[in-house]
N, C-alpha and C positions, 0 to 999 in steps of 0.2 A: 476358396481363395479369400483372403482378407480384402477389404476395400483398397482401392488403388493408393490413397494417401498412406495407408499402413505399409504397403509395399515400398513406398518411398521413405518411410520412417519420418514423415513430416506431415504437417497439416496445411491445407490449402483452403482459402475462403471460397465461397460460392459466388462472389461477385465477379462478373465477367471481366476478364483481362487483369484481375488483380489477385495476387497470391501473397501469402505471408512471405516475408523475406528478411534478410538481415542476419541470418545464421552463417552465411558464407562471407568471407572477407576477401578483399582485393581492391585493385584500382578500378573504380566504377566509371571512369571517363568514357570508355567505349560502350559499355553496357547502357549508359544513360542515353546514348544516341540511337539505340535500337527501339523503334516504336512499332514496326510492322514485321511480323514473322510469318513465314510460310513453312508448313510441314507437309512434305509430299511422301506419303506412306500408305500403301494399300491396306494394311492391317489396322482396323479401327482401334483395337485395344492398344497396340503399340503407339499409334498416333495420339491417343488420349494420354497415355503415360508420358510421352515426349512433351506434349503440351503442358502437362502438370509440372514437369521438370523445368521447362523454359520459364514458366510463370514463377518458379522459385528463384531462378537465376537473374531474370531481367525484371527490374522494378517497373510496374505499371505500363506494360506494353499496350499500345492502342488496339492492335489486332494480333491475334494468334490464329491464323487460318489453317485448317486441316483440309488437305485435298487428297481424297482417296482414289480419284480417277486420274492416273498419271498422264493419260493422253491429253488432259486439259492443262497440264502444268506449264508448258512453254508459253502458251497464250496468256495465261494468268500472270506469269512472271514478267513477260514483256509489257503488260498493261498495268502493272502495279509497282509501287515504290517500296520494295521489301529491303530491309537492312540485313535480314538474316533468313537464309533458306536452309532447312534441314531436309536432306534428300536421301531416301532409301534407294539402294541400287537395284535390288532384285524385286521387280514388280512385273506382273503379267501385262501383256499387250504392249506396253511402252515402258521400258526399263529406265532406271536412273542414268545408265550409260547413254540411252537414246536421248534423254532430256539434255544431258551435258553436250552431246554432239550437236543437237539442234540449236542450243544457246550459243555454242561456239560458231556454228555456221551463220547465224544471224548477227554475229558481232557483239552479242551481249556480254560475253565473258571478257572481251578485250576493251570494252568501252570504259574509259576512265571516269565518265560521269556516274557510272553505277557504283555506289558505295555499299556494295552487298558482300556479305560473307556467306559462303556456301560451305556447309558441313555435310559430308556424305556419312550416312549411318548405314552400317552393313554388318551382316553376320558372315560375309565371305572372308576367306582367309587372305592374308596379305599377298601371297603369291598369285592369287586369283585376280587381283586388281592392280598389279604392278603397272600395266599399261596406262591405267587411269592416273596413277600417281605420277608417271612420267609426262603425260600429256597436260595435266592440270596442276601445275606446281603451286598455284595460289588457292587451292581448295583443300580444306582440312578433312580428316577422316576420323570417325569414331566407330569403334567396334562394339557390337552388341555382346552382352548386355551393357547398357550405358550406366555409368555411375554419375551422380549429380555433380560431384567435384570435377570429374573429367569433362563434363559438358561445360561447366563454367570456365575451366582452364582453356578449353578449345575455343570458346567464344571470345575470351580475352586475348588470346594469341592472335596477333595480326600478321 
């Protein structure tokens, strides 16, 4: 396999939290407010790839945290100020569905103080997650494999 930046057809600097950007165009007003990002993905390779993509789309984030133990996600989300959460649905032990249900039950998803955008990342088919789409209308969905432009457009769309 080629190195990850080659898979993305892009280059990313090695400085923490900073990647090269400027190749994608659009209205950056929402993007510039995103400083803290959480990626909940059990597969470390996928998580690293998503992290690289986020660093291309969001200029100078303060934190891009990767969480591979999904059972810790709810507490982490409740105790930190994330502006963007990328959530895999199909994970062992505690799925993305479980995380969404817990956040809903704790009132996190309905709290107007939370200025968070949640993007579900999944390889599941649309008909497999229709219930999620119906329950959480304010959550966006990206289907794997993710393309950089699709990620950016999904982050921009409010």
